N, C-alpha and C positions, 0 to 999 in steps of 0.2 A: 961947604955949599954944595949941595944937591942941583946936579945940572939937567931936568926933566926940559922935554920938546913933545908937545902935543901934534898930533899931527890928524887932521880929519879927514875920513872920505869921502862925506859931501855927495854921496853916492850909491846908490843900491837901496837894497831892502830897509824900509822903516820900521820900527817897533817903539813898542814903550818903553819908559823906564822901566817900571815897576818888574817885570819879567826880565830886564837884564840885570840891575842889580837882584834878584834873587838865585842867578843863573851864576853871577859875581860871588855871591857869599856860601851859595852853597859848594860852588869849584873849591876855592883859598882853603876853606875850612877841609876839603879832603885834600888837600897836598901842601897845607902847611908844616914844615920841617924838613920837607923833601928837597934834594940837593942836584943842584941843575948845574951840569961843567958847559965849559965853553962847545958853542956849537949846537948845544943839545933845547929842544923844544918838548916842553911839557902842556898837554893843553887836553881839550873838550869839545864836542858837539853838543848842547842842549836842543832835544826839538822838541818844538811847543805846536807842533801841526802844521800852523799858518806859518810858519815864522823858525827859522833855527837860531842859536848864537853860538858863534863861535869862542873862545877865549883860552889864550895862551900866555906863557912868560917864556922867553929866551935869553939865554946866555952869550952875548957877541962880546966882541973886541977881548978876546982874551981872558974874558972873565969869566967865574963861577959865582956861586952864591947857594944860600939856603933860602927856601919862600917862608916869608915870617909873616908879620900881621900889615905889614904895607901890601900886600897883597892885594886887598879890596882897595883900597886906596888908589892903588898905580893904575887898575883895571877901571876905575871907575872916573878918570881922568880923560879920557877920551867922551866918556858916555854926559859927561855934564859941561865938557867944557867945546863939544861940537854941538851942531843943531841946539842952539839955547832957545830957541824962540818958544818952549814949552817940555813939559814932560813927554810927549808923543814927537814921533816922527825922527827918533834919534839912529842914526847909520853909523856910529862907531868910528872905531878909528885904532892908534896906537900910539903908547909913550915909549917914548927913547932914552933911556941914559946912558951913562958911562958905560956898564957892562951889562945893561940887561934891556928886551921890548918887551912891552905888556900889551897884547890885544883884544879890543874887542870888537866883536864883526857879527851884526845881525845880518841874515841871511836867509834867502827862500829853497823849500825843498832841499836842504843841506849844502846849494853852494853857499858861497861866500860873497856873492854881490845881492 
């Protein structure tokens, strides 16, 4: 059984779902196959002019993993499980499981808020 907990930010910059999903798809396509060791975080920030999107995957709790096709699904969890009133106004959050934490965070001007 996979234990996945989604934490919603519920504050900060609001962004539309479509550009956030395109960031997730692009980034995951670039990092699939990468190894992430305990305590390491792989991340990128995409700039859309009026807002940015930070995506990351971190190895936690003494674990390590190779990023696979679950990357897209895990990063979409806080997008689709938070701010559920529609496809606009997404504020992101993160998913935590036994050995990983996956963050999707829209921000403004390079900040994470």
